[in-house]
Biopython code that builds the backbone (N, CA, C, O; Angstrom):
import numpy as np
from Bio.PDB.StructureBuilder import StructureBuilder

atoms = [
    (1, "MET", "N", (2.392, 44.795, -23.948)),
    (1, "MET", "CA", (2.525, 43.342, -23.791)),
    (1, "MET", "C", (1.712, 42.919, -22.580)),
    (1, "MET", "O", (1.675, 43.636, -21.580)),
    (2, "THR", "N", (1.071, 41.781, -22.652)),
    (2, "THR", "CA", (0.227, 41.287, -21.569)),
    (2, "THR", "C", (0.904, 40.143, -20.836)),
    (2, "THR", "O", (1.695, 39.409, -21.429)),
    (3, "ASP", "N", (0.599, 39.980, -19.540)),
    (3, "ASP", "CA", (1.144, 38.881, -18.751)),
    (3, "ASP", "C", (0.189, 37.705, -18.678)),
    (3, "ASP", "O", (0.512, 36.687, -18.064)),
    (4, "ASN", "N", (-0.952, 37.819, -19.275)),
    (4, "ASN", "CA", (-1.960, 36.773, -19.244)),
    (4, "ASN", "C", (-1.560, 35.657, -20.213)),
    (4, "ASN", "O", (-1.477, 35.899, -21.417)),
    (5, "PRO", "N", (-1.308, 34.426, -19.712)),
    (5, "PRO", "CA", (-0.873, 33.333, -20.596)),
    (5, "PRO", "C", (-1.891, 32.985, -21.671)),
    (5, "PRO", "O", (-1.510, 32.656, -22.795)),
    (6, "LYS", "N", (-3.205, 33.053, -21.340)),
    (6, "LYS", "CA", (-4.217, 32.727, -22.349)),
    (6, "LYS", "C", (-4.207, 33.745, -23.474)),
    (6, "LYS", "O", (-4.316, 33.386, -24.647)),
    (7, "ALA", "N", (-4.077, 35.001, -23.121)),
    (7, "ALA", "CA", (-4.039, 36.049, -24.137)),
    (7, "ALA", "C", (-2.795, 35.914, -25.004)),
    (7, "ALA", "O", (-2.849, 36.115, -26.217)),
    (8, "MET", "N", (-1.674, 35.572, -24.375)),
    (8, "MET", "CA", (-0.429, 35.390, -25.125)),
    (8, "MET", "C", (-0.543, 34.207, -26.080)),
    (8, "MET", "O", (-0.053, 34.272, -27.208)),
    (9, "ALA", "N", (-1.193, 33.115, -25.636)),
    (9, "ALA", "CA", (-1.360, 31.938, -26.497)),
    (9, "ALA", "C", (-2.239, 32.270, -27.684)),
    (9, "ALA", "O", (-1.939, 31.868, -28.809)),
    (10, "LYS", "N", (-3.338, 33.011, -27.449)),
    (10, "LYS", "CA", (-4.221, 33.389, -28.563)),
    (10, "LYS", "C", (-3.485, 34.257, -29.556)),
    (10, "LYS", "O", (-3.644, 34.095, -30.765)),
    (11, "LYS", "N", (-2.676, 35.181, -29.055)),
    (11, "LYS", "CA", (-1.914, 36.056, -29.935)),
    (11, "LYS", "C", (-0.933, 35.231, -30.764)),
    (11, "LYS", "O", (-0.761, 35.482, -31.956)),
    (12, "GLY", "N", (-0.284, 34.236, -30.128)),
    (12, "GLY", "CA", (0.668, 33.384, -30.843)),
    (12, "GLY", "C", (-0.013, 32.545, -31.905)),
    (12, "GLY", "O", (0.547, 32.336, -32.981)),
    (13, "ILE", "N", (-1.220, 32.059, -31.618)),
    (13, "ILE", "CA", (-1.961, 31.267, -32.602)),
    (13, "ILE", "C", (-2.355, 32.143, -33.776)),
    (13, "ILE", "O", (-2.242, 31.735, -34.932)),
    (14, "ASN", "N", (-2.817, 33.348, -33.477)),
    (14, "ASN", "CA", (-3.302, 34.241, -34.536)),
    (14, "ASN", "C", (-2.198, 34.710, -35.454)),
    (14, "ASN", "O", (-2.452, 34.928, -36.639)),
    (15, "ASP", "N", (-0.976, 34.876, -34.958)),
    (15, "ASP", "CA", (0.082, 35.370, -35.846)),
    (15, "ASP", "C", (0.896, 34.239, -36.471)),
    (15, "ASP", "O", (1.880, 34.501, -37.163)),
    (16, "GLY", "N", (0.495, 32.970, -36.234)),
    (16, "GLY", "CA", (1.126, 31.847, -36.922)),
    (16, "GLY", "C", (2.337, 31.266, -36.225)),
    (16, "GLY", "O", (2.931, 30.326, -36.751)),
    (17, "ARG", "N", (2.737, 31.775, -35.065)),
    (17, "ARG", "CA", (3.902, 31.221, -34.376)),
    (17, "ARG", "C", (3.570, 29.920, -33.659)),
    (17, "ARG", "O", (4.435, 29.055, -33.521)),
    (18, "ILE", "N", (2.342, 29.769, -33.204)),
    (18, "ILE", "CA", (1.925, 28.569, -32.493)),
    (18, "ILE", "C", (0.766, 27.951, -33.254)),
    (18, "ILE", "O", (-0.157, 28.653, -33.667)),
    (19, "THR", "N", (0.811, 26.639, -33.441)),
    (19, "THR", "CA", (-0.317, 25.974, -34.099)),
    (19, "THR", "C", (-1.283, 25.475, -33.037)),
    (19, "THR", "O", (-0.878, 25.003, -31.975)),
    (20, "ALA", "N", (-2.545, 25.587, -33.342)),
    (20, "ALA", "CA", (-3.586, 25.164, -32.411)),
    (20, "ALA", "C", (-3.685, 23.652, -32.412)),
    (20, "ALA", "O", (-3.473, 23.008, -33.439)),
    (21, "HIS", "N", (-4.010, 23.083, -31.250)),
    (21, "HIS", "CA", (-4.216, 21.645, -31.115)),
    (21, "HIS", "C", (-5.709, 21.375, -31.239)),
    (21, "HIS", "O", (-6.509, 21.817, -30.415)),
    (22, "HIS", "N", (-6.060, 20.649, -32.276)),
    (22, "HIS", "CA", (-7.471, 20.364, -32.505)),
    (22, "HIS", "C", (-7.793, 18.971, -31.995)),
    (22, "HIS", "O", (-7.056, 18.023, -32.266)),
    (23, "VAL", "N", (-8.893, 18.838, -31.256)),
    (23, "VAL", "CA", (-9.342, 17.565, -30.706)),
    (23, "VAL", "C", (-10.425, 17.025, -31.620)),
    (23, "VAL", "O", (-11.374, 17.731, -31.960)),
    (24, "SER", "N", (-10.275, 15.759, -32.017)),
    (24, "SER", "CA", (-11.259, 15.172, -32.926)),
    (24, "SER", "C", (-12.601, 14.977, -32.218)),
    (24, "SER", "O", (-12.656, 14.920, -30.990)),
    (25, "ASP", "N", (-13.662, 14.877, -32.984)),
    (25, "ASP", "CA", (-15.000, 14.674, -32.427)),
    (25, "ASP", "C", (-15.112, 13.330, -31.724)),
    (25, "ASP", "O", (-15.882, 13.194, -30.773)),
    (26, "ASP", "N", (-14.346, 12.322, -32.182)),
    (26, "ASP", "CA", (-14.375, 11.004, -31.544)),
    (26, "ASP", "C", (-13.897, 11.090, -30.097)),
    (26, "ASP", "O", (-14.486, 10.472, -29.210)),
    (27, "ILE", "N", (-12.854, 11.838, -29.862)),
    (27, "ILE", "CA", (-12.294, 11.964, -28.521)),
    (27, "ILE", "C", (-13.215, 12.801, -27.642)),
    (27, "ILE", "O", (-13.364, 12.510, -26.455)),
    (28, "LYS", "N", (-13.836, 13.839, -28.207)),
    (28, "LYS", "CA", (-14.731, 14.698, -27.434)),
    (28, "LYS", "C", (-15.932, 13.925, -26.905)),
    (28, "LYS", "O", (-16.383, 14.170, -25.786)),
    (29, "THR", "N", (-16.450, 12.997, -27.696)),
    (29, "THR", "CA", (-17.658, 12.268, -27.309)),
    (29, "THR", "C", (-17.354, 10.947, -26.626)),
    (29, "THR", "O", (-18.277, 10.233, -26.234)),
    (30, "CYS", "N", (-16.098, 10.610, -26.475)),
    (30, "CYS", "CA", (-15.710, 9.331, -25.866)),
    (30, "CYS", "C", (-16.115, 9.300, -24.395)),
    (30, "CYS", "O", (-15.907, 10.271, -23.668)),
    (31, "ASP", "N", (-16.688, 8.192, -23.966)),
    (31, "ASP", "CA", (-17.081, 8.022, -22.566)),
    (31, "ASP", "C", (-15.933, 7.328, -21.847)),
    (31, "ASP", "O", (-15.689, 6.140, -22.056)),
    (32, "HIS", "N", (-15.230, 8.071, -21.000)),
    (32, "HIS", "CA", (-14.073, 7.523, -20.286)),
    (32, "HIS", "C", (-14.527, 6.865, -18.999)),
    (32, "HIS", "O", (-15.018, 7.543, -18.097)),
    (33, "LYS", "N", (-14.370, 5.555, -18.901)),
    (33, "LYS", "CA", (-14.724, 4.817, -17.699)),
    (33, "LYS", "C", (-13.515, 4.005, -17.259)),
    (33, "LYS", "O", (-12.705, 3.589, -18.087)),
    (34, "LEU", "N", (-13.393, 3.779, -15.950)),
    (34, "LEU", "CA", (-12.302, 2.961, -15.441)),
    (34, "LEU", "C", (-12.539, 1.500, -15.793)),
    (34, "LEU", "O", (-13.651, 0.985, -15.679)),
    (35, "VAL", "N", (-11.494, 0.865, -16.211)),
    (35, "VAL", "CA", (-11.527, -0.558, -16.452)),
    (35, "VAL", "C", (-11.089, -1.233, -15.166)),
    (35, "VAL", "O", (-10.293, -0.657, -14.424)),
    (36, "SER", "N", (-11.576, -2.432, -14.871)),
    (36, "SER", "CA", (-11.296, -3.063, -13.581)),
    (36, "SER", "C", (-9.809, -3.224, -13.305)),
    (36, "SER", "O", (-9.414, -3.244, -12.139)),
    (37, "GLY", "N", (-8.992, -3.336, -14.297)),
    (37, "GLY", "CA", (-7.560, -3.522, -14.088)),
    (37, "GLY", "C", (-6.772, -2.235, -14.006)),
    (37, "GLY", "O", (-5.544, -2.278, -13.931)),
    (38, "ASP", "N", (-7.439, -1.081, -14.018)),
    (38, "ASP", "CA", (-6.746, 0.196, -14.025)),
    (38, "ASP", "C", (-6.243, 0.641, -12.662)),
    (38, "ASP", "O", (-5.369, 1.506, -12.601)),
    (39, "SER", "N", (-6.749, 0.097, -11.578)),
    (39, "SER", "CA", (-6.330, 0.552, -10.259)),
    (39, "SER", "C", (-4.996, -0.077, -9.877)),
    (39, "SER", "O", (-4.673, -1.194, -10.282)),
    (40, "LYS", "N", (-4.226, 0.676, -9.082)),
    (40, "LYS", "CA", (-2.932, 0.169, -8.635)),
    (40, "LYS", "C", (-3.134, -0.822, -7.498)),
    (40, "LYS", "O", (-4.025, -0.655, -6.665)),
    (41, "ALA", "N", (-2.313, -1.834, -7.472)),
    (41, "ALA", "CA", (-2.339, -2.803, -6.375)),
    (41, "ALA", "C", (-1.003, -2.718, -5.655)),
    (41, "ALA", "O", (0.052, -2.672, -6.287)),
    (42, "TYR", "N", (-1.055, -2.698, -4.357)),
    (42, "TYR", "CA", (0.154, -2.627, -3.554)),
    (42, "TYR", "C", (0.357, -3.955, -2.847)),
    (42, "TYR", "O", (-0.617, -4.576, -2.421)),
    (43, "PRO", "N", (1.603, -4.407, -2.712)),
    (43, "PRO", "CA", (1.835, -5.707, -2.099)),
    (43, "PRO", "C", (1.332, -5.806, -0.668)),
    (43, "PRO", "O", (0.996, -6.899, -0.211)),
    (44, "GLN", "N", (1.274, -4.680, 0.053)),
    (44, "GLN", "CA", (0.842, -4.736, 1.441)),
    (44, "GLN", "C", (-0.671, -4.704, 1.595)),
    (44, "GLN", "O", (-1.172, -4.878, 2.706)),
    (45, "ASP", "N", (-1.412, -4.488, 0.513)),
    (45, "ASP", "CA", (-2.862, -4.418, 0.633)),
    (45, "ASP", "C", (-3.404, -5.763, 1.069)),
    (45, "ASP", "O", (-3.099, -6.795, 0.471)),
    (46, "ARG", "N", (-4.205, -5.742, 2.108)),
    (46, "ARG", "CA", (-4.790, -6.962, 2.645)),
    (46, "ARG", "C", (-6.258, -6.723, 2.904)),
    (46, "ARG", "O", (-6.644, -5.659, 3.390)),
    (47, "ASN", "N", (-7.074, -7.699, 2.585)),
    (47, "ASN", "CA", (-8.488, -7.637, 2.917)),
    (47, "ASN", "C", (-8.816, -8.595, 4.041)),
    (47, "ASN", "O", (-9.924, -8.561, 4.576)),
    (48, "SER", "N", (-7.884, -9.441, 4.406)),
    (48, "SER", "CA", (-8.152, -10.438, 5.431)),
    (48, "SER", "C", (-6.944, -10.566, 6.356)),
    (48, "SER", "O", (-5.888, -9.980, 6.120)),
    (49, "ASP", "N", (-7.132, -11.341, 7.404)),
    (49, "ASP", "CA", (-6.048, -11.586, 8.354)),
    (49, "ASP", "C", (-5.035, -12.559, 7.759)),
    (49, "ASP", "O", (-5.361, -13.368, 6.890)),
    (50, "VAL", "N", (-3.802, -12.462, 8.245)),
    (50, "VAL", "CA", (-2.736, -13.356, 7.802)),
    (50, "VAL", "C", (-2.387, -14.290, 8.957)),
    (50, "VAL", "O", (-2.115, -13.844, 10.072)),
    (51, "THR", "N", (-2.399, -15.586, 8.677)),
    (51, "THR", "CA", (-2.052, -16.563, 9.714)),
    (51, "THR", "C", (-0.856, -17.422, 9.317)),
    (51, "THR", "O", (-0.370, -18.214, 10.125)),
    (52, "THR", "N", (-0.375, -17.275, 8.081)),
    (52, "THR", "CA", (0.809, -18.006, 7.632)),
    (52, "THR", "C", (1.732, -17.046, 6.896)),
    (52, "THR", "O", (1.296, -16.020, 6.375)),
    (53, "SER", "N", (3.011, -17.395, 6.861)),
    (53, "SER", "CA", (3.975, -16.583, 6.123)),
    (53, "SER", "C", (3.864, -16.911, 4.642)),
    (53, "SER", "O", (3.150, -17.836, 4.253)),
    (54, "ILE", "N", (4.578, -16.143, 3.812)),
    (54, "ILE", "CA", (4.540, -16.433, 2.376)),
    (54, "ILE", "C", (5.241, -17.756, 2.067)),
    (54, "ILE", "O", (5.095, -18.300, 0.972)),
    (55, "TYR", "N", (5.992, -18.263, 3.023)),
    (55, "TYR", "CA", (6.637, -19.574, 2.873)),
    (55, "TYR", "C", (5.769, -20.685, 3.451)),
    (55, "TYR", "O", (6.251, -21.795, 3.678)),
    (56, "LYS", "N", (4.476, -20.390, 3.693)),
    (56, "LYS", "CA", (3.478, -21.336, 4.223)),
    (56, "LYS", "C", (3.833, -21.839, 5.621)),
    (56, "LYS", "O", (3.465, -22.951, 6.000)),
    (57, "GLU", "N", (4.539, -21.027, 6.373)),
    (57, "GLU", "CA", (4.905, -21.329, 7.754)),
    (57, "GLU", "C", (3.825, -20.752, 8.669)),
    (57, "GLU", "O", (3.516, -19.564, 8.577)),
    (58, "ASN", "N", (3.242, -21.580, 9.558)),
    (58, "ASN", "CA", (2.234, -21.081, 10.482)),
    (58, "ASN", "C", (2.858, -20.085, 11.444)),
    (58, "ASN", "O", (3.952, -20.309, 11.963)),
    (59, "LEU", "N", (2.161, -18.996, 11.677)),
    (59, "LEU", "CA", (2.646, -18.002, 12.623)),
    (59, "LEU", "C", (2.379, -18.487, 14.038)),
    (59, "LEU", "O", (1.279, -18.946, 14.345)),
    (60, "THR", "N", (3.376, -18.387, 14.890)),
    (60, "THR", "CA", (3.221, -18.782, 16.292)),
    (60, "THR", "C", (3.472, -17.574, 17.178)),
    (60, "THR", "O", (4.304, -16.718, 16.877)),
    (61, "CYS", "N", (2.742, -17.527, 18.265)),
    (61, "CYS", "CA", (2.845, -16.415, 19.200)),
    (61, "CYS", "C", (4.190, -16.466, 19.920)),
    (61, "CYS", "O", (4.569, -17.516, 20.438)),
    (62, "PRO", "N", (4.911, -15.359, 19.960)),
    (62, "PRO", "CA", (6.196, -15.353, 20.661)),
    (62, "PRO", "C", (6.036, -15.421, 22.182)),
    (62, "PRO", "O", (7.001, -15.707, 22.891)),
    (63, "GLN", "N", (4.837, -15.162, 22.684)),
    (63, "GLN", "CA", (4.618, -15.171, 24.125)),
    (63, "GLN", "C", (4.141, -16.535, 24.632)),
    (63, "GLN", "O", (4.690, -17.056, 25.603)),
    (64, "CYS", "N", (3.122, -17.118, 23.986)),
    (64, "CYS", "CA", (2.579, -18.387, 24.482)),
    (64, "CYS", "C", (2.972, -19.586, 23.614)),
    (64, "CYS", "O", (2.821, -20.727, 24.050)),
    (65, "GLY", "N", (3.467, -19.353, 22.402)),
    (65, "GLY", "CA", (3.919, -20.442, 21.542)),
    (65, "GLY", "C", (2.818, -21.124, 20.743)),
    (65, "GLY", "O", (3.104, -22.052, 19.986)),
    (66, "LYS", "N", (1.581, -20.697, 20.886)),
    (66, "LYS", "CA", (0.473, -21.314, 20.155)),
    (66, "LYS", "C", (0.344, -20.690, 18.772)),
    (66, "LYS", "O", (0.806, -19.574, 18.535)),
    (67, "SER", "N", (-0.286, -21.421, 17.868)),
    (67, "SER", "CA", (-0.463, -20.908, 16.499)),
    (67, "SER", "C", (-1.786, -20.152, 16.373)),
    (67, "SER", "O", (-2.497, -20.296, 15.379)),
    (68, "THR", "N", (-2.109, -19.355, 17.375)),
    (68, "THR", "CA", (-3.344, -18.567, 17.370)),
    (68, "THR", "C", (-3.054, -17.091, 17.115)),
    (68, "THR", "O", (-3.857, -16.229, 17.472)),
    (69, "ILE", "N", (-1.930, -16.802, 16.511)),
    (69, "ILE", "CA", (-1.543, -15.423, 16.217)),
    (69, "ILE", "C", (-1.921, -15.100, 14.776)),
    (69, "ILE", "O", (-1.901, -15.972, 13.907)),
    (70, "HIS", "N", (-2.262, -13.854, 14.537)),
    (70, "HIS", "CA", (-2.576, -13.418, 13.182)),
    (70, "HIS", "C", (-2.182, -11.956, 13.026)),
    (70, "HIS", "O", (-2.037, -11.224, 14.006)),
    (71, "ALA", "N", (-2.015, -11.553, 11.786)),
    (71, "ALA", "CA", (-1.688, -10.163, 11.465)),
    (71, "ALA", "C", (-2.928, -9.509, 10.875)),
    (71, "ALA", "O", (-3.584, -10.066, 9.996)),
    (72, "GLU", "N", (-3.237, -8.317, 11.374)),
    (72, "GLU", "CA", (-4.355, -7.520, 10.861)),
    (72, "GLU", "C", (-3.802, -6.238, 10.259)),
    (72, "GLU", "O", (-2.721, -5.778, 10.626)),
    (73, "PHE", "N", (-4.557, -5.672, 9.333)),
    (73, "PHE", "CA", (-4.127, -4.460, 8.647)),
    (73, "PHE", "C", (-5.253, -3.429, 8.698)),
    (73, "PHE", "O", (-6.094, -3.384, 7.800)),
    (74, "PRO", "N", (-5.272, -2.593, 9.755)),
    (74, "PRO", "CA", (-6.377, -1.652, 9.936)),
    (74, "PRO", "C", (-6.421, -0.534, 8.895)),
    (74, "PRO", "O", (-7.493, 0.004, 8.619)),
    (75, "ASP", "N", (-5.283, -0.180, 8.320)),
    (75, "ASP", "CA", (-5.236, 0.847, 7.279)),
    (75, "ASP", "C", (-4.020, 0.593, 6.392)),
    (75, "ASP", "O", (-3.385, -0.457, 6.489)),
    (76, "HIS", "N", (-3.699, 1.548, 5.533)),
    (76, "HIS", "CA", (-2.601, 1.365, 4.588)),
    (76, "HIS", "C", (-1.227, 1.603, 5.200)),
    (76, "HIS", "O", (-0.217, 1.510, 4.503)),
    (77, "TYR", "N", (-1.176, 1.908, 6.491)),
    (77, "TYR", "CA", (0.094, 2.259, 7.108)),
    (77, "TYR", "C", (0.507, 1.347, 8.251)),
    (77, "TYR", "O", (1.683, 1.315, 8.614)),
    (78, "GLU", "N", (-0.430, 0.607, 8.824)),
    (78, "GLU", "CA", (-0.143, -0.169, 10.027)),
    (78, "GLU", "C", (-0.391, -1.659, 9.825)),
    (78, "GLU", "O", (-1.175, -2.071, 8.971)),
    (79, "ALA", "N", (0.298, -2.445, 10.633)),
    (79, "ALA", "CA", (0.054, -3.884, 10.744)),
    (79, "ALA", "C", (0.035, -4.217, 12.227)),
    (79, "ALA", "O", (0.883, -3.745, 12.984)),
    (80, "TRP", "N", (-0.929, -5.028, 12.641)),
    (80, "TRP", "CA", (-1.048, -5.422, 14.031)),
    (80, "TRP", "C", (-0.876, -6.920, 14.130)),
    (80, "TRP", "O", (-1.480, -7.668, 13.361)),
    (81, "ILE", "N", (-0.052, -7.370, 15.075)),
    (81, "ILE", "CA", (0.124, -8.783, 15.363)),
    (81, "ILE", "C", (-0.638, -9.060, 16.654)),
    (81, "ILE", "O", (-0.373, -8.443, 17.685)),
    (82, "LYS", "N", (-1.598, -10.004, 16.589)),
    (82, "LYS", "CA", (-2.436, -10.296, 17.758)),
    (82, "LYS", "C", (-2.501, -11.795, 17.997)),
    (82, "LYS", "O", (-2.469, -12.593, 17.060)),
    (83, "CYS", "N", (-2.593, -12.163, 19.286)),
    (83, "CYS", "CA", (-2.790, -13.558, 19.662)),
    (83, "CYS", "C", (-4.136, -13.662, 20.366)),
    (83, "CYS", "O", (-4.395, -12.930, 21.322)),
    (84, "SER", "N", (-4.991, -14.563, 19.903)),
    (84, "SER", "CA", (-6.313, -14.715, 20.514)),
    (84, "SER", "C", (-6.262, -15.572, 21.776)),
    (84, "SER", "O", (-7.228, -15.593, 22.539)),
    (85, "SER", "N", (-5.155, -16.282, 22.013)),
    (85, "SER", "CA", (-5.040, -17.110, 23.223)),
    (85, "SER", "C", (-4.575, -16.317, 24.431)),
    (85, "SER", "O", (-5.224, -16.342, 25.477)),
    (86, "CYS", "N", (-3.455, -15.611, 24.298)),
    (86, "CYS", "CA", (-2.870, -14.938, 25.466)),
    (86, "CYS", "C", (-3.041, -13.423, 25.441)),
    (86, "CYS", "O", (-2.705, -12.760, 26.422)),
    (87, "GLY", "N", (-3.553, -12.857, 24.350)),
    (87, "GLY", "CA", (-3.753, -11.417, 24.282)),
    (87, "GLY", "C", (-2.530, -10.632, 23.838)),
    (87, "GLY", "O", (-2.530, -9.404, 23.931)),
    (88, "PHE", "N", (-1.493, -11.299, 23.361)),
    (88, "PHE", "CA", (-0.296, -10.613, 22.869)),
    (88, "PHE", "C", (-0.700, -9.643, 21.759)),
    (88, "PHE", "O", (-1.520, -9.976, 20.903)),
    (89, "PHE", "N", (-0.122, -8.443, 21.780)),
    (89, "PHE", "CA", (-0.390, -7.437, 20.760)),
    (89, "PHE", "C", (0.889, -6.677, 20.464)),
    (89, "PHE", "O", (1.617, -6.275, 21.373)),
    (90, "MET", "N", (1.154, -6.486, 19.171)),
    (90, "MET", "CA", (2.308, -5.691, 18.749)),
    (90, "MET", "C", (1.938, -4.965, 17.463)),
    (90, "MET", "O", (1.447, -5.578, 16.515)),
    (91, "GLY", "N", (2.173, -3.668, 17.436)),
    (91, "GLY", "CA", (1.915, -2.867, 16.247)),
    (91, "GLY", "C", (3.203, -2.530, 15.533)),
    (91, "GLY", "O", (4.258, -2.424, 16.159)),
    (92, "MET", "N", (3.124, -2.362, 14.228)),
    (92, "MET", "CA", (4.279, -1.994, 13.416)),
    (92, "MET", "C", (3.799, -1.322, 12.148)),
    (92, "MET", "O", (2.606, -1.340, 11.843)),
    (93, "SER", "N", (4.712, -0.735, 11.416)),
    (93, "SER", "CA", (4.347, -0.138, 10.138)),
    (93, "SER", "C", (4.199, -1.239, 9.094)),
    (93, "SER", "O", (4.740, -2.335, 9.243)),
    (94, "LYS", "N", (3.468, -0.930, 8.051)),
    (94, "LYS", "CA", (3.303, -1.916, 6.976)),
    (94, "LYS", "C", (4.641, -2.197, 6.294)),
    (94, "LYS", "O", (4.875, -3.315, 5.835)),
    (95, "ASP", "N", (5.509, -1.209, 6.224)),
    (95, "ASP", "CA", (6.826, -1.424, 5.628)),
    (95, "ASP", "C", (7.628, -2.435, 6.440)),
    (95, "ASP", "O", (8.281, -3.315, 5.880)),
    (96, "GLU", "N", (7.575, -2.301, 7.770)),
    (96, "GLU", "CA", (8.274, -3.269, 8.627)),
    (96, "GLU", "C", (7.688, -4.668, 8.435)),
    (96, "GLU", "O", (8.429, -5.644, 8.313)),
    (97, "TRP", "N", (6.350, -4.764, 8.409)),
    (97, "TRP", "CA", (5.711, -6.060, 8.215)),
    (97, "TRP", "C", (6.090, -6.655, 6.859)),
    (97, "TRP", "O", (6.403, -7.841, 6.759)),
    (98, "HIS", "N", (6.060, -5.831, 5.830)),
    (98, "HIS", "CA", (6.355, -6.328, 4.482)),
    (98, "HIS", "C", (7.790, -6.839, 4.382)),
    (98, "HIS", "O", (8.036, -7.858, 3.737)),
    (99, "SER", "N", (8.737, -6.150, 5.009)),
    (99, "SER", "CA", (10.128, -6.623, 4.948)),
    (99, "SER", "C", (10.296, -7.915, 5.740)),
    (99, "SER", "O", (11.080, -8.780, 5.347)),
    (100, "MET", "N", (9.566, -8.062, 6.860)),
    (100, "MET", "CA", (9.650, -9.306, 7.634)),
    (100, "MET", "C", (8.942, -10.446, 6.905)),
    (100, "MET", "O", (9.444, -11.569, 6.866)),
    (101, "GLU", "N", (7.782, -10.157, 6.331)),
    (101, "GLU", "CA", (6.967, -11.179, 5.681)),
    (101, "GLU", "C", (7.684, -11.799, 4.485)),
    (101, "GLU", "O", (7.510, -12.985, 4.204)),
    (102, "ASN", "N", (8.476, -11.017, 3.793)),
    (102, "ASN", "CA", (9.151, -11.491, 2.587)),
    (102, "ASN", "C", (10.500, -12.139, 2.869)),
    (102, "ASN", "O", (11.285, -12.350, 1.944)),
    (103, "SER", "N", (10.777, -12.450, 4.098)),
    (103, "SER", "CA", (12.036, -13.111, 4.432)),
    (103, "SER", "C", (11.743, -14.402, 5.200)),
    (103, "SER", "O", (10.692, -14.522, 5.830)),
    (104, "PRO", "N", (12.659, -15.360, 5.151)),
    (104, "PRO", "CA", (12.441, -16.599, 5.907)),
    (104, "PRO", "C", (12.490, -16.339, 7.415)),
    (104, "PRO", "O", (12.934, -15.278, 7.853)),
    (105, "ASN", "N", (12.031, -17.311, 8.199)),
    (105, "ASN", "CA", (12.037, -17.242, 9.663)),
    (105, "ASN", "C", (11.208, -16.081, 10.205)),
    (105, "ASN", "O", (11.669, -15.322, 11.057)),
    (106, "LEU", "N", (9.995, -15.951, 9.708)),
    (106, "LEU", "CA", (9.117, -14.866, 10.124)),
    (106, "LEU", "C", (8.834, -14.911, 11.622)),
    (106, "LEU", "O", (8.810, -13.869, 12.277)),
    (107, "ASN", "N", (8.621, -16.106, 12.170)),
    (107, "ASN", "CA", (8.345, -16.221, 13.604)),
    (107, "ASN", "C", (9.502, -15.697, 14.447)),
    (107, "ASN", "O", (9.286, -15.030, 15.459)),
    (108, "GLU", "N", (10.708, -15.995, 14.036)),
    (108, "GLU", "CA", (11.881, -15.501, 14.766)),
    (108, "GLU", "C", (11.988, -13.980, 14.674)),
    (108, "GLU", "O", (12.375, -13.321, 15.639)),
    (109, "LYS", "N", (11.648, -13.436, 13.531)),
    (109, "LYS", "CA", (11.725, -11.983, 13.367)),
    (109, "LYS", "C", (10.656, -11.277, 14.195)),
    (109, "LYS", "O", (10.905, -10.199, 14.734)),
    (110, "ILE", "N", (9.456, -11.880, 14.302)),
    (110, "ILE", "CA", (8.411, -11.319, 15.155)),
    (110, "ILE", "C", (8.873, -11.329, 16.609)),
    (110, "ILE", "O", (8.692, -10.352, 17.336)),
    (111, "LYS", "N", (9.478, -12.458, 17.027)),
    (111, "LYS", "CA", (9.969, -12.575, 18.402)),
    (111, "LYS", "C", (11.080, -11.554, 18.671)),
    (111, "LYS", "O", (11.105, -10.927, 19.730)),
    (112, "LYS", "N", (11.987, -11.391, 17.723)),
    (112, "LYS", "CA", (13.091, -10.444, 17.871)),
    (112, "LYS", "C", (12.570, -9.006, 17.972)),
    (112, "LYS", "O", (13.071, -8.219, 18.775)),
    (113, "MET", "N", (11.568, -8.667, 17.160)),
    (113, "MET", "CA", (11.003, -7.323, 17.213)),
    (113, "MET", "C", (10.273, -7.089, 18.541)),
    (113, "MET", "O", (10.339, -5.994, 19.099)),
    (114, "ALA", "N", (9.579, -8.113, 19.044)),
    (114, "ALA", "CA", (8.887, -7.990, 20.331)),
    (114, "ALA", "C", (9.893, -7.754, 21.459)),
    (114, "ALA", "O", (9.624, -6.978, 22.377)),
    (115, "ARG", "N", (11.040, -8.415, 21.395)),
    (115, "ARG", "CA", (12.089, -8.176, 22.405)),
    (115, "ARG", "C", (12.657, -6.769, 22.276)),
    (115, "ARG", "O", (12.905, -6.094, 23.275)),
    (116, "LYS", "N", (12.861, -6.336, 21.044)),
    (116, "LYS", "CA", (13.398, -5.010, 20.797)),
    (116, "LYS", "C", (12.464, -3.930, 21.333)),
    (116, "LYS", "O", (12.919, -2.929, 21.887)),
    (117, "LEU", "N", (11.145, -4.135, 21.167)),
    (117, "LEU", "CA", (10.156, -3.189, 21.665)),
    (117, "LEU", "C", (9.841, -3.384, 23.152)),
    (117, "LEU", "O", (9.002, -2.685, 23.720)),
    (118, "LYS", "N", (10.529, -4.344, 23.766)),
    (118, "LYS", "CA", (10.389, -4.664, 25.189)),
    (118, "LYS", "C", (8.980, -5.145, 25.550)),
    (118, "LYS", "O", (8.485, -4.902, 26.650)),
    (119, "ILE", "N", (8.349, -5.837, 24.590)),
    (119, "ILE", "CA", (7.074, -6.481, 24.857)),
    (119, "ILE", "C", (7.325, -7.844, 25.492)),
    (119, "ILE", "O", (6.559, -8.304, 26.339)),
    (120, "LEU", "N", (8.422, -8.481, 25.063)),
    (120, "LEU", "CA", (8.880, -9.749, 25.646)),
    (120, "LEU", "C", (10.200, -9.510, 26.364)),
    (120, "LEU", "O", (10.959, -8.601, 26.027)),
    (121, "SER", "N", (10.453, -10.347, 27.357)),
    (121, "SER", "CA", (11.742, -10.228, 28.052)),
    (121, "SER", "C", (12.743, -11.218, 27.544)),
    (121, "SER", "O", (13.877, -11.251, 28.022)),
]
sb = StructureBuilder()
sb.init_structure("model")
sb.init_model(0)
sb.init_chain("A")
sb.init_seg("    ")
for serial, (resi, resn, name, xyz) in enumerate(atoms, 1):
    if name == "N":
        sb.init_residue(resn, " ", resi, " ")
    sb.init_atom(name, np.array(xyz, "f"), 0.0, 1.0, " ", f" {name:<3s}", serial, name[0])
structure = sb.get_structure()
């Protein structure tokens, strides 16, 4: 008896215990190309900066109070909150950003997280 799976499969096909799977000529010659809608889309994927919440609320800086704050997404794992007026910066995971973004009072949640991280007093 052999331990080789390919040899065992051939033996099974030859003695009638296993039926062979035949691939049609149409499938063999088929040109498989990705269709534009085949790629997965993730809710956190961003190509641009975010300056408003999903509730159309302008983001305001928890430090200076101006609406010059925006969220950047440098990769698939991080979100950065930056203010161009006062230089405020806070980093977080995309999961944290996504849970905050999908809830009301986003500005309050940003401020609360900044206090928790001891960025604000």
